[in-house]
Backbone as a chain_set.jsonl record, in Angstrom:
{"seq": "MSRRIALVIVPLSLAAIVIAPLWFDQPFRTQTSRILAGAYHLRRWSPLLTLLGAAVVAGLAAAGWREWRRPPARAAIVAACAVSLGAVWLARQNAFEWKFHPLPRPGFAAARDAGFVEPNDLVIAVTIEGESVAYPIRQLAYHHVVNDVVGGVPLAATY", "coords": {"N": [[17.326, -42.565, -28.844], [14.367, -40.739, -28.9], [13.861, -37.162, -28.943], [11.514, -36.331, -27.709], [10.831, -38.421, -25.97], [13.086, -38.379, -24.345], [12.725, -35.875, -23.163], [10.818, -36.455, -21.349], [11.757, -38.616, -19.8], [14.288, -37.769, -18.73], [13.772, -35.423, -17.003], [12.051, -36.703, -15.119], [13.77, -38.613, -14.097], [15.648, -36.957, -12.87], [14.064, -35.84, -10.868], [13.587, -38.161, -9.401], [16.151, -38.688, -8.471], [16.53, -36.778, -6.456], [14.361, -37.222, -4.784], [14.437, -39.886, -3.964], [16.508, -40.313, -1.879], [15.225, -39.0, 0.262], [12.948, -40.518, 0.525], [13.949, -43.046, 1.252], [15.298, -42.513, 3.631], [13.607, -42.24, 6.044], [12.177, -41.283, 9.144], [11.392, -43.578, 11.796], [11.14, -45.846, 10.254], [12.078, -49.0, 8.998], [15.375, -49.528, 8.027], [18.101, -50.636, 6.071], [21.683, -50.853, 6.367], [22.826, -50.827, 3.887], [20.855, -49.683, 2.216], [20.686, -47.115, 3.35], [23.315, -46.241, 2.913], [23.309, -46.142, 0.124], [21.359, -44.149, -0.242], [22.634, -41.92, 0.936], [24.861, -41.749, -0.709], [23.66, -41.16, -3.174], [22.516, -38.72, -2.452], [24.82, -37.204, -2.067], [25.834, -37.001, -4.672], [23.773, -35.821, -6.047], [23.601, -32.907, -6.481], [25.463, -32.402, -8.616], [24.632, -34.274, -10.586], [21.973, -33.448, -11.104], [22.377, -30.899, -12.112], [23.834, -31.419, -14.472], [21.902, -32.975, -15.789], [19.839, -31.088, -16.065], [21.047, -29.365, -17.84], [21.124, -30.982, -20.095], [18.366, -31.255, -20.538], [17.763, -28.584, -21.091], [19.141, -28.247, -23.511], [17.746, -30.097, -25.135], [15.226, -28.929, -24.981], [15.662, -26.447, -26.225], [16.277, -27.283, -28.819], [13.891, -28.576, -29.472], [12.0, -26.553, -29.291], [11.742, -24.934, -31.597], [10.919, -26.83, -33.373], [8.561, -28.027, -32.372], [5.7, -26.525, -32.405], [3.104, -26.363, -31.486], [0.793, -25.491, -28.876], [0.326, -27.504, -26.731], [2.659, -29.078, -26.94], [4.677, -27.221, -26.47], [3.996, -26.5, -23.892], [4.604, -28.861, -22.606], [7.361, -28.858, -22.925], [8.053, -26.632, -21.348], [7.154, -27.601, -18.883], [8.898, -29.781, -18.533], [11.318, -28.423, -18.284], [10.773, -26.965, -15.951], [10.447, -29.002, -14.017], [13.02, -30.05, -14.084], [14.6, -27.839, -13.265], [13.502, -27.509, -10.743], [14.397, -29.86, -9.529], [17.147, -29.367, -9.564], [17.271, -27.217, -7.772], [16.181, -28.399, -5.416], [18.063, -30.383, -4.905], [20.079, -28.976, -3.778], [19.233, -28.24, -1.318], [18.765, -28.768, 2.204], [16.811, -31.017, 2.952], [16.318, -32.591, 5.125], [16.42, -30.926, 7.291], [13.999, -29.711, 7.026], [12.286, -31.661, 7.847], [12.781, -32.018, 10.569], [12.302, -29.879, 13.042], [14.06, -27.78, 15.077], [13.677, -26.709, 18.513], [14.044, -23.511, 19.013], [13.683, -21.591, 21.042], [12.911, -22.797, 23.78], [10.102, -23.3, 25.923], [9.699, -23.122, 29.458], [8.701, -24.826, 32.428], [8.05, -25.068, 35.876], [8.621, -28.086, 37.715], [6.408, -28.821, 39.266], [4.393, -27.507, 37.933], [4.255, -28.605, 35.448], [2.066, -29.979, 33.871], [1.744, -31.328, 31.494], [3.521, -33.377, 31.425], [3.563, -36.703, 32.067], [3.559, -38.924, 34.939], [4.992, -41.312, 34.326], [6.452, -40.67, 32.089], [9.38, -40.606, 30.085], [12.387, -38.733, 30.439], [15.048, -36.563, 29.41], [17.521, -35.573, 31.45], [19.426, -32.843, 32.713], [22.021, -31.421, 34.589], [23.774, -28.587, 35.326], [26.14, -26.552, 36.804], [24.537, -26.357, 39.114], [22.006, -25.84, 38.124], [19.11, -27.402, 37.0], [17.461, -29.179, 34.405], [14.847, -30.78, 32.529], [14.018, -32.631, 29.683], [11.22, -33.701, 28.062], [11.026, -36.817, 26.494], [8.998, -37.506, 24.784], [8.309, -35.095, 23.558], [10.753, -34.394, 22.421], [10.966, -36.397, 20.55], [9.598, -35.569, 18.319], [10.746, -33.063, 17.595], [13.474, -33.549, 17.787], [15.74, -32.096, 18.509], [16.742, -29.68, 20.9], [17.666, -26.422, 21.519], [19.384, -24.86, 24.077], [20.245, -23.088, 27.137], [21.918, -23.947, 29.949], [22.741, -23.439, 33.235], [24.388, -21.407, 32.397], [25.711, -22.497, 30.258], [25.714, -23.151, 26.855], [23.749, -25.614, 25.161], [22.812, -28.481, 23.225], [20.229, -30.528, 23.311], [19.399, -33.737, 22.314], [17.478, -36.31, 20.689]], "CA": [[16.136, -42.171, -28.112], [13.84, -39.507, -29.471], [13.87, -35.993, -28.064], [10.273, -36.291, -26.92], [10.954, -39.401, -24.881], [14.123, -37.881, -23.438], [12.167, -34.756, -22.393], [9.988, -37.028, -20.276], [12.562, -39.488, -18.945], [15.357, -37.072, -18.006], [13.261, -34.692, -15.83], [11.555, -37.643, -14.11], [14.956, -39.204, -13.464], [16.213, -35.94, -11.977], [13.188, -35.776, -9.694], [13.826, -39.381, -8.625], [17.461, -38.57, -7.829], [16.428, -35.997, -5.216], [13.29, -37.732, -3.922], [14.791, -41.215, -3.444], [17.128, -40.282, -0.546], [14.223, -38.616, 1.255], [12.04, -41.648, 0.683], [14.615, -44.141, 1.947], [15.759, -42.09, 4.959], [12.454, -41.746, 6.783], [12.193, -41.694, 10.548], [10.472, -44.624, 12.244], [11.009, -46.837, 9.201], [13.209, -49.917, 9.001], [16.319, -49.301, 6.942], [19.348, -51.397, 6.165], [22.857, -50.011, 6.164], [23.054, -50.739, 2.432], [19.904, -48.701, 1.674], [21.104, -45.788, 3.803], [24.551, -45.879, 2.198], [22.896, -45.737, -1.225], [20.665, -42.862, -0.161], [23.628, -40.866, 1.176], [25.683, -41.649, -1.924], [22.845, -40.433, -4.146], [22.392, -37.344, -1.944], [26.103, -36.536, -2.286], [26.031, -36.753, -6.096], [22.6, -35.198, -6.672], [23.8, -31.564, -7.044], [26.13, -32.476, -9.918], [23.801, -35.004, -11.539], [20.815, -32.643, -11.514], [22.86, -29.79, -12.95], [24.124, -31.984, -15.796], [20.626, -33.367, -16.381], [19.12, -29.877, -16.462], [21.703, -28.869, -19.058], [20.637, -31.848, -21.18], [16.976, -30.863, -20.794], [17.786, -27.267, -21.74], [19.52, -28.475, -24.909], [16.613, -30.75, -25.806], [14.143, -27.948, -25.066], [16.02, -25.45, -27.247], [16.149, -27.924, -30.127], [12.492, -28.893, -29.726], [11.142, -25.363, -29.275], [11.48, -24.524, -32.986], [10.289, -27.936, -34.082], [7.231, -28.304, -31.831], [5.088, -25.196, -32.275], [1.756, -26.432, -30.901], [0.793, -25.151, -27.436], [0.563, -28.621, -25.8], [4.058, -29.498, -27.016], [5.486, -26.201, -25.789], [3.694, -26.609, -22.462], [5.371, -30.016, -22.132], [8.757, -28.416, -22.836], [8.144, -25.77, -20.159], [7.016, -28.473, -17.713], [10.142, -30.541, -18.397], [12.322, -27.492, -17.755], [10.408, -26.63, -14.566], [10.775, -30.158, -13.171], [14.48, -30.136, -14.028], [15.107, -26.756, -12.413], [13.082, -27.838, -9.384], [15.31, -30.891, -9.021], [18.431, -28.702, -9.312], [17.113, -26.446, -6.537], [15.969, -29.302, -4.289], [19.308, -31.103, -4.645], [20.961, -28.096, -3.017], [18.58, -27.955, -0.042], [18.864, -29.817, 3.219], [15.412, -31.351, 3.227], [16.218, -33.213, 6.435], [16.106, -29.847, 8.219], [12.564, -29.438, 6.904], [11.564, -32.692, 8.582], [13.013, -31.916, 12.0], [12.393, -28.47, 13.421], [14.527, -27.624, 16.453], [13.004, -25.72, 19.353], [15.083, -22.514, 19.265], [13.418, -20.92, 22.316], [11.984, -23.67, 24.505], [9.42, -22.756, 27.096], [9.988, -23.915, 30.639], [7.719, -24.84, 33.515], [8.53, -25.746, 37.078], [8.17, -29.479, 37.728], [5.06, -28.908, 39.841], [3.444, -26.907, 36.987], [4.369, -29.284, 34.152], [0.967, -30.929, 33.758], [1.825, -32.052, 30.232], [4.43, -34.496, 31.609], [2.948, -37.762, 32.869], [4.519, -39.486, 35.908], [5.83, -42.368, 33.752], [7.153, -40.188, 30.894], [10.839, -40.561, 30.121], [12.95, -37.412, 30.181], [16.505, -36.409, 29.418], [17.779, -34.589, 32.498], [20.758, -32.251, 32.693], [22.328, -30.497, 35.683], [25.039, -27.879, 35.108], [26.311, -25.421, 37.733], [23.421, -26.307, 40.051], [20.724, -25.64, 37.431], [18.637, -28.671, 36.437], [16.348, -29.147, 33.456], [14.464, -32.09, 31.996], [13.358, -32.525, 28.386], [10.408, -34.904, 27.829], [11.385, -37.516, 25.253], [7.829, -37.467, 23.894], [8.407, -33.876, 22.765], [11.979, -34.452, 21.617], [10.794, -37.354, 19.45], [9.158, -34.824, 17.132], [11.68, -31.991, 17.232], [14.786, -34.191, 17.729], [16.808, -31.3, 19.117], [16.338, -28.435, 21.545], [18.798, -25.563, 21.841], [19.094, -24.301, 25.399], [21.377, -22.672, 27.964], [21.712, -24.471, 31.303], [23.859, -23.046, 34.084], [25.257, -20.53, 31.613], [26.399, -23.271, 29.222], [24.844, -23.521, 25.725], [23.742, -27.038, 24.865], [21.82, -29.014, 22.313], [19.744, -31.838, 23.759], [18.861, -34.406, 21.141], [16.975, -37.656, 20.876]], "C": [[15.649, -40.833, -28.675], [13.86, -38.385, -28.438], [12.644, -35.948, -27.172], [10.344, -37.241, -25.734], [11.972, -38.919, -23.857], [13.603, -36.724, -22.587], [11.188, -35.219, -21.323], [10.881, -37.781, -19.281], [13.586, -38.718, -18.123], [14.806, -36.261, -16.83], [12.718, -35.615, -14.733], [12.707, -38.327, -13.377], [15.599, -38.221, -12.492], [15.379, -35.811, -10.709], [13.422, -37.004, -8.809], [15.151, -39.317, -7.872], [17.364, -37.799, -6.512], [15.35, -36.522, -4.266], [13.677, -39.058, -3.276], [15.491, -41.161, -2.084], [16.14, -39.896, 0.558], [13.267, -39.763, 1.538], [12.68, -42.758, 1.515], [15.016, -43.787, 3.371], [14.607, -41.442, 5.718], [12.553, -42.174, 8.238], [11.13, -42.755, 10.819], [10.201, -45.662, 11.161], [12.243, -47.728, 9.233], [14.075, -49.66, 7.773], [17.536, -50.177, 7.157], [20.507, -50.445, 5.942], [23.138, -49.826, 4.671], [22.124, -49.695, 1.793], [20.305, -47.289, 2.08], [22.38, -45.332, 3.113], [24.227, -45.437, 0.777], [22.209, -44.386, -1.236], [21.66, -41.723, 0.044], [24.538, -40.67, -0.032], [24.936, -40.842, -2.999], [22.698, -38.966, -3.74], [23.67, -36.548, -2.216], [26.285, -36.141, -3.753], [24.884, -35.984, -6.745], [22.826, -33.766, -7.166], [24.443, -31.577, -8.439], [25.244, -33.157, -10.958], [22.609, -34.181, -12.014], [21.239, -31.469, -12.389], [23.165, -30.281, -14.364], [22.831, -32.366, -16.515], [19.819, -32.159, -16.842], [19.738, -29.259, -17.714], [21.261, -29.686, -20.272], [19.208, -31.456, -21.548], [16.925, -29.509, -21.493], [18.165, -27.399, -23.215], [18.396, -29.115, -25.705], [15.46, -29.758, -25.997], [14.426, -26.915, -26.149], [15.863, -26.035, -28.649], [14.687, -28.188, -30.469], [11.586, -27.685, -29.834], [10.767, -24.922, -30.698], [10.669, -25.578, -33.727], [8.829, -28.15, -33.645], [6.536, -26.991, -31.506], [3.71, -25.215, -31.609], [1.818, -26.153, -29.396], [0.969, -26.348, -26.496], [2.025, -29.075, -25.776], [4.952, -28.502, -26.29], [5.222, -26.208, -24.282], [4.469, -27.776, -21.851], [6.851, -29.662, -21.99], [8.962, -27.571, -21.581], [8.051, -26.609, -18.886], [8.293, -29.274, -17.468], [11.249, -29.661, -17.82], [12.04, -27.158, -16.296], [10.753, -27.775, -13.615], [12.294, -30.266, -13.007], [15.074, -29.064, -13.119], [14.693, -26.964, -10.955], [13.989, -28.874, -8.75], [16.678, -30.286, -8.71], [18.363, -27.939, -7.99], [17.016, -27.369, -5.326], [17.236, -30.07, -3.929], [20.273, -30.273, -3.803], [20.363, -27.681, -1.669], [18.859, -29.085, 0.94], [17.446, -30.134, 3.671], [15.243, -32.019, 4.58], [15.957, -32.155, 7.505], [14.629, -29.478, 8.148], [11.77, -30.44, 7.733], [11.656, -32.503, 10.091], [13.249, -30.457, 12.37], [12.877, -28.351, 14.86], [13.675, -26.6, 17.201], [14.035, -24.645, 19.702], [14.913, -21.803, 20.612], [12.424, -21.765, 23.119], [11.341, -22.947, 25.677], [9.647, -23.681, 28.273], [8.855, -23.788, 31.64], [8.367, -25.531, 34.702], [7.931, -27.151, 37.098], [6.747, -29.597, 38.258], [3.997, -28.362, 38.894], [3.423, -27.608, 35.633], [3.307, -30.37, 34.036], [0.992, -31.75, 32.487], [2.777, -33.239, 30.314], [3.767, -35.486, 32.564], [3.996, -38.356, 33.82], [5.454, -40.551, 35.323], [6.557, -41.937, 32.483], [8.66, -40.222, 31.112], [11.305, -39.145, 29.794], [14.458, -37.534, 30.054], [16.773, -35.277, 30.397], [19.231, -34.133, 32.445], [20.882, -31.341, 33.912], [23.706, -29.905, 35.414], [25.063, -26.675, 36.048], [25.101, -25.254, 38.654], [22.062, -26.054, 39.423], [20.344, -26.951, 36.746], [17.463, -28.438, 35.5], [16.057, -30.575, 33.02], [13.683, -31.867, 30.705], [12.55, -33.803, 28.161], [10.729, -35.533, 26.47], [10.223, -37.497, 24.265], [7.859, -36.213, 23.016], [9.661, -33.867, 21.895], [11.843, -35.405, 20.439], [10.327, -36.658, 18.179], [10.234, -33.841, 16.687], [13.116, -32.495, 17.081], [15.909, -33.388, 18.349], [16.194, -30.064, 19.757], [17.614, -27.678, 21.902], [18.467, -24.836, 23.139], [20.387, -23.794, 26.031], [21.048, -23.133, 29.378], [22.938, -24.121, 32.133], [24.864, -22.185, 33.352], [25.991, -21.226, 30.489], [25.42, -23.592, 28.086], [24.915, -25.017, 25.473], [22.66, -27.346, 23.835], [21.449, -30.398, 22.82], [19.077, -32.487, 22.562], [18.429, -35.82, 21.486], [16.637, -38.231, 19.521]], "O": [[16.44, -39.916, -28.893], [13.874, -38.625, -27.231], [12.733, -35.568, -26.005], [9.955, -36.887, -24.621], [11.753, -39.034, -22.65], [13.985, -36.592, -21.424], [10.779, -34.424, -20.476], [10.766, -37.597, -18.069], [13.74, -38.987, -16.932], [15.333, -36.397, -15.726], [12.904, -35.341, -13.548], [12.621, -38.587, -12.177], [16.044, -38.612, -11.412], [15.92, -35.687, -9.61], [13.449, -36.881, -7.584], [15.261, -39.833, -6.76], [18.052, -38.14, -5.55], [15.427, -36.285, -3.06], [13.278, -39.324, -2.143], [15.099, -41.911, -1.19], [16.22, -40.418, 1.67], [12.83, -39.948, 2.673], [12.03, -43.343, 2.381], [15.069, -44.665, 4.233], [14.632, -40.244, 6.0], [12.965, -43.296, 8.534], [10.102, -42.809, 10.145], [9.142, -46.289, 11.156], [13.347, -47.24, 9.474], [13.586, -49.586, 6.645], [17.946, -50.427, 8.291], [20.332, -49.357, 5.392], [23.632, -48.779, 4.252], [22.55, -48.92, 0.937], [20.273, -46.371, 1.261], [22.511, -44.158, 2.765], [24.801, -44.469, 0.279], [22.444, -43.57, -2.128], [21.548, -40.678, -0.597], [24.937, -39.546, -0.337], [25.508, -39.962, -3.642], [22.75, -38.076, -4.588], [23.612, -35.365, -2.554], [26.825, -35.075, -4.047], [25.013, -35.538, -7.885], [22.276, -33.42, -8.212], [24.012, -30.848, -9.332], [25.12, -32.672, -12.083], [22.268, -34.21, -13.196], [20.518, -31.094, -13.314], [22.794, -29.631, -15.342], [22.683, -32.11, -17.71], [19.183, -32.204, -17.895], [19.03, -28.695, -18.549], [21.051, -29.135, -21.353], [18.876, -31.339, -22.727], [16.116, -29.315, -22.4], [17.576, -26.737, -24.07], [18.127, -28.709, -26.835], [14.803, -29.748, -27.038], [13.528, -26.548, -26.907], [15.376, -25.363, -29.558], [14.284, -28.043, -31.623], [10.505, -27.779, -30.414], [9.615, -24.581, -30.965], [9.847, -25.265, -34.588], [7.968, -28.426, -34.479], [6.764, -26.411, -30.444], [3.211, -24.163, -31.21], [2.779, -26.533, -28.727], [1.713, -26.224, -25.523], [2.56, -29.415, -24.72], [5.877, -28.893, -25.578], [6.129, -25.95, -23.49], [4.935, -27.691, -20.715], [7.515, -30.107, -21.054], [9.926, -27.769, -20.841], [8.778, -26.365, -17.923], [8.721, -29.428, -16.325], [12.023, -30.103, -16.971], [12.966, -27.076, -15.49], [11.289, -27.543, -12.531], [12.787, -30.543, -11.914], [15.948, -29.351, -12.302], [15.446, -26.632, -10.039], [14.316, -28.779, -7.567], [17.302, -30.644, -7.711], [19.289, -28.006, -7.182], [17.693, -27.149, -4.322], [17.456, -30.375, -2.757], [21.185, -30.82, -3.183], [20.941, -26.855, -0.963], [19.153, -30.213, 0.544], [16.953, -29.58, 4.654], [14.143, -32.02, 5.134], [15.335, -32.454, 8.524], [14.072, -28.979, 9.125], [10.708, -30.112, 8.26], [10.703, -32.799, 10.811], [14.286, -29.883, 12.04], [12.177, -28.778, 15.778], [13.037, -25.74, 16.594], [14.834, -24.853, 20.614], [15.905, -21.452, 21.251], [11.228, -21.472, 23.131], [11.955, -22.103, 26.329], [9.774, -24.893, 28.1], [8.149, -22.781, 31.69], [9.143, -26.472, 34.537], [6.849, -27.373, 36.554], [5.963, -30.395, 37.745], [2.822, -28.707, 39.025], [2.643, -27.232, 34.758], [3.626, -31.557, 34.098], [0.32, -32.778, 32.41], [2.845, -34.034, 29.377], [3.453, -35.157, 33.708], [5.192, -38.296, 33.534], [6.591, -40.683, 35.775], [7.222, -42.762, 31.856], [9.149, -39.903, 32.196], [10.697, -38.449, 28.98], [15.061, -38.494, 30.534], [16.309, -34.154, 30.199], [20.14, -34.917, 32.171], [19.964, -30.585, 34.228], [24.689, -30.635, 35.289], [24.122, -25.881, 36.081], [24.689, -24.13, 38.94], [21.054, -26.054, 40.129], [21.14, -27.536, 36.012], [16.589, -27.612, 35.764], [16.906, -31.461, 33.129], [12.796, -31.016, 30.646], [13.132, -34.885, 28.075], [10.704, -34.863, 25.437], [10.434, -37.473, 23.052], [7.472, -36.271, 21.849], [9.631, -33.386, 20.762], [12.531, -35.241, 19.431], [10.632, -37.114, 17.077], [10.586, -33.803, 15.508], [13.892, -31.919, 16.319], [16.947, -33.956, 18.686], [15.251, -29.476, 19.227], [18.528, -28.233, 22.512], [17.386, -24.263, 23.275], [21.481, -24.041, 25.522], [20.02, -22.753, 29.938], [24.057, -24.475, 31.764], [26.058, -22.225, 33.649], [26.821, -20.606, 29.825], [24.4, -24.239, 28.324], [25.984, -25.623, 25.556], [21.731, -26.567, 23.619], [22.256, -31.327, 22.767], [18.277, -31.855, 21.872], [18.928, -36.44, 22.425], [16.188, -39.374, 19.43]]}, "num_chains": 1, "name": "protein.A"}
């Protein structure tokens, strides 16, 4: 395989390695256990695979830098390196935390003042040490988790 082709294929493959698990593990989308297992397997190996792939791209870029002196060719080398380094960085991030933002300091309203909760809305209710709270599922569906203290006990309500 020529160096030019490899400088296109390897960075795109590295990007696919980190994007594929995010694509397959989307909320509100039908997934099979086999697809999720593959996504998690790829997610587990992506830090090592992207680092090795970036090393390959760096070697190809160093060899091609002297050979390809025209600005478009050098711009392509820089782009290949940027995509590779971006994949290395992204493989070490927890992108699932970007999708679901917890409510670190939830606001509270007395039941009589909670006009945003409809009479038929489902809630998750908790009572600890005589203190009761209810978390509307409609709001938890977006945030997925709320950190709170109820009756002096820290808790994480999730849906």
